[in-house]
C-alpha positions, 0 to 999 in steps of 0.5 A: 464479477468479483472473483472468489479466492481459495487458499491452496492448502498444498501451496507450500509444496508448489515450486517457488519459481514465480516469486523467486524470479519475480514473474508478476513484478515484471509486468507490474513494472512494465505497466508503470513504465508505460504510464510514467513515460506516457505522461500519466504518472506524475512525480515528486510526491508519494502517499503511503498506507497499508491494509490487512489481508486476512489468512485462515486461522484454522488448523483444519488443513493438510499441515494441521497448523496455521501459516507460520509467516502470518501473524495476529494483530489488533485493529481497533477492537478487533483481532485479525490474522494474516498479512499486511500489504504496504503501498506507495502511491503517486500523489498526483495520479493515484497509481501504485508504484511500490508494494511491500508485504509483511506479517500483519503485526508489522507496523505501518510506519516501520515500512514507510521508508521503503515506499518512497521513490528517489525523486520524491520531495513530499510524503503523505500518510495518515495518523499512523505515520505520525513521527515518521521524520524522527525515525532512524531509517529516515534521519540517516538517509540524506534523501528521506531526511530532506523530504517534507512529510505531510502527515495527518494529525491524530483526530483528538489533537485537533478536536481538543484545540481551543475554538478560534483561528488556530483550530480553523487553520488546523482543520483546514490543513488537515482537510487539504492533506486528506484531500490528497491522501485519500487517493491511496484508498482507491487501489485498496478498494479495487483489489478488495471490493472489485477483484475480491482479494480479501483473503490470501490465496497461498501460504507464505508472504512471498507467494501472496506478494507475487499475486499482489503485483499482478493485482495492483498492476491491473488496478493501475490499468483500471484507474487509467481506464476510468480516468479516460486519459490518453497516454503519449506514444513512447519514443522509439 
């Protein structure tokens, strides 16, 4: 059953013990450790993506103002107010291994360098990450600069190619990249459509990030259950 998320209007007055001590990040790490050590999570490649999570834009609340940490941004022809959740997903298994949270107006590509693992060799992303390898934070990091980036081209750049072998190959490569990249959509589907987390639960980025760790940890467990794959016993 989908849960209903209600914004805590008094959230700013709640002690920040949970986020300061990373209470929910620890079980998320423990779940991933078991998946990794048990052979369920693969290595070598990461898919990056981000999604907007809405926040109330109304000022009809106790503080008489909108959440100062949230921001407005435009997506397509629509404006959204809230935060943005950035995730890094294991390209082989589809499990989420890294989570970051920002205001909604922070671009996807600006947070990508924080989503890769130390042993990643390949990075996948949609057209929003075009030019990722040229960014300063990538070029100045020896590991990130040495990675291969398989970023989907903007649809128009392929559609406008002259009909022929070049266009056929371009479409084939885009299909192969998308076939891997689509795995990143599954965790977002779970937390938004199954767990019902389409709106923030608290005021402030840190409190909502704390909850996202628990949600994505649960999403990883659900993905593992759906896959029906056994986990190897961990060594003593």
